[in-house]
C-alpha positions in Angstrom: 14.6 26.3 -12.5 13.7 23.5 -10.1 10.6 21.4 -10.9 8.0 20.4 -8.3 8.0 16.6 -8.0 4.3 16.4 -7.5 2.7 18.8 -10.1 5.8 19.0 -12.4 5.5 22.8 -12.6 8.5 25.1 -12.5 9.0 26.5 -9.1 9.4 30.3 -9.1 9.2 30.3 -5.3 10.7 27.2 -3.6 8.9 25.8 -0.6 10.3 26.4 2.9 11.2 22.7 3.2 13.3 22.6 0.0 15.9 24.8 1.8 16.5 21.9 4.3 16.4 18.9 1.8 17.4 18.7 -1.8 15.3 15.6 -2.0 12.1 17.3 -1.0 11.5 19.5 -4.0 7.9 20.5 -3.8 6.2 23.8 -4.6 4.4 25.8 -1.9 1.0 25.0 -3.4 1.5 21.2 -3.3 3.2 21.5 0.1 0.1 23.3 1.6 -2.2 20.4 0.5 -0.6 18.2 3.2 -2.3 18.2 6.5 0.0 16.8 9.1 -1.3 15.4 12.5 1.9 14.0 13.8 0.9 12.2 17.1 0.7 8.8 18.9 -2.6 6.9 18.7 -3.7 3.9 20.6 -4.6 0.8 18.6 -5.1 -2.8 19.7 -2.4 -3.4 22.3 -0.1 -0.5 21.7 0.7 3.0 20.4 1.5 4.0 16.9 3.1 7.2 15.6 0.9 8.7 12.7 2.0 11.5 10.4 -1.1 12.3 8.3 -4.7 11.5 7.9 -5.4 9.3 4.9 -7.1 12.1 3.0 -7.5 12.7 -0.7 -4.0 14.2 -1.0 -2.3 11.2 0.6 -4.6 8.7 -1.2 -3.9 10.2 -4.7 -0.1 10.4 -4.0 0.1 6.9 -2.9 -1.8 5.8 -6.0 0.6 7.8 -8.1 3.6 6.2 -6.3 2.4 2.6 -5.9 0.1 2.0 -8.9 1.3 4.5 -11.5 4.9 3.7 -10.6 6.0 7.4 -10.2 9.2 6.6 -8.3 10.4 10.2 -8.2 7.9 11.3 -5.6 9.2 8.9 -2.9 10.8 11.7 -0.9 7.7 13.9 -0.6 5.9 11.8 1.9 8.1 12.2 4.9 9.8 15.4 3.7 8.8 17.7 6.5 9.2 15.1 9.2 12.5 13.5 8.1 15.0 15.6 10.0 13.1 15.2 13.3 12.4 11.5 12.8 16.1 10.8 11.8 17.1 12.3 15.2 14.4 10.7 17.2 15.0 7.2 15.9 18.7 7.5 15.1 19.6 4.3 16.9 16.7 2.2 15.5 16.5 -0.4 12.7 13.6 -0.1 10.3 11.5 -3.1 9.7 8.9 -2.5 6.9 5.5 -4.1 6.5 5.9 -6.6 3.7 4.0 -6.0 0.5 2.9 -8.5 -2.2 6.1 -9.7 -4.0 4.5 -9.6 -7.4 3.7 -5.8 -7.0 7.3 -5.2 -5.9 8.6 -7.0 -8.9 6.2 -5.1 -11.3 7.2 -1.6 -10.0 10.8 -2.5 -9.2 10.7 -1.4 -5.6 9.0 -1.8 -2.3 7.0 1.4 -1.8 7.2 1.3 2.1 11.0 0.9 2.0 11.4 3.7 -0.5 9.3 6.4 1.2 11.1 5.7 4.6 14.5 5.6 2.9 14.8 9.4 3.4 15.4 8.6 7.1 18.7 7.0 6.1 18.4 4.4 8.9 19.4 0.7 8.6 16.6 -1.5 7.3 16.0 -5.3 7.8 13.3 -7.2 6.0 12.4 -9.3 8.9 8.8 -10.2 8.1 7.4 -11.8 5.0 4.0 -12.4 3.5 3.2 -16.1 3.1 0.3 -15.5 0.7 -0.6 -12.9 -1.9 -3.8 -11.6 -0.3 -4.0 -7.8 -0.3 -5.4 -5.9 2.7 -7.3 -3.5 0.3 -9.3 -6.5 -1.0 -10.4 -7.7 2.5 -13.3 -7.0 4.7 -12.6 -5.4 8.0 -13.1 -8.8 9.8 -10.6 -10.4 7.4 -8.0 -7.8 8.1 -8.1 -8.7 11.7 -7.0 -12.2 10.8 -3.7 -11.2 9.1 -1.7 -13.1 11.7 -2.1 -16.2 9.4 -0.5 -14.3 6.5 2.8 -13.1 8.0 5.9 -14.9 9.2 9.5 -14.1 10.1 12.2 -14.4 7.5 14.9 -16.9 8.3 18.2 -16.1 10.1 17.0 -12.6 11.5 18.9 -11.3 14.5 17.4 -8.3 16.2 18.3 -9.3 19.8 19.0 -6.2 21.9 18.2 -3.9 19.0 15.7 -1.0 18.9 13.2 -1.6 16.1 10.9 0.7 14.3 8.0 -1.0 12.4 6.9 1.1 9.5 3.9 1.0 7.1 2.0 3.4 4.8 -1.6 3.2 5.9 -3.2 2.3 9.2 -6.6 0.6 9.0 -7.3 -1.9 11.7 -3.7 -2.0 13.1 -3.6 -5.8 12.6 -0.5 -5.8 10.4 1.7 -3.8 12.8 0.3 -5.7 15.7 1.2 -9.0 14.1 4.5 -7.8 13.1 5.2 -6.7 16.7 4.3 -10.1 18.1 6.6 -11.8 15.6 9.5 -9.4 16.3 9.1 -9.8 20.1 10.2 -13.4 19.7 13.6 -12.1 18.5 14.1 -10.3 21.9 14.7 -6.7 20.7 15.5 -4.0 23.2 12.5 -1.9 22.2 9.8 -1.7 19.5 8.1 1.4 18.1 5.6 1.8 15.3 5.3 4.5 12.7 2.8 4.9 9.8 2.5 7.6 7.2 -1.3 7.9 7.5 -4.4 6.7 9.3 -7.9 6.2 7.8 -10.6 8.7 8.9 -12.6 6.1 10.9 -10.0 6.4 13.6 -10.4 9.5 15.7 -7.3 11.4 16.7 
């Protein structure tokens, strides 16, 4: 009997999505807690694809994944969108928002890279943090000043490539905007941006 990755209960009735992906093993009850909004939103100087509101379901699952180190739930976040996104961005290279290295070392993985790994697209770590300040510990004004915290990694070649910037939570949009400005210097063919969730203060 399969086990739901979120609630750990036996699934007497598999969710509809589990028929399409063996990785997305989630019971109907847990699946129904997700409230997708999939659309583009305007933020700062560009548009960003958003999959969910940052509601209690997403918040608690991200905590379970990032802080409680529950690696096994990595595939539930993009589960319902994975087939479509894989087709839409089939010729893109993923560039994840960097996280604090000490957190990656503690949990043994980069949470953004893991949750987007279900897309099975090539990934390049093109951007790095140059200090250990966390966005969650900053005021809104300080988050807009993140351009001083990010830099390009050495020897990155994305010239002529299509690039998809990815992150888990959209707050001010400053992280992705700064990443975009850095990546533009590498002369890619196109840049798109995709986030798992957006905080409630941003109307959709």
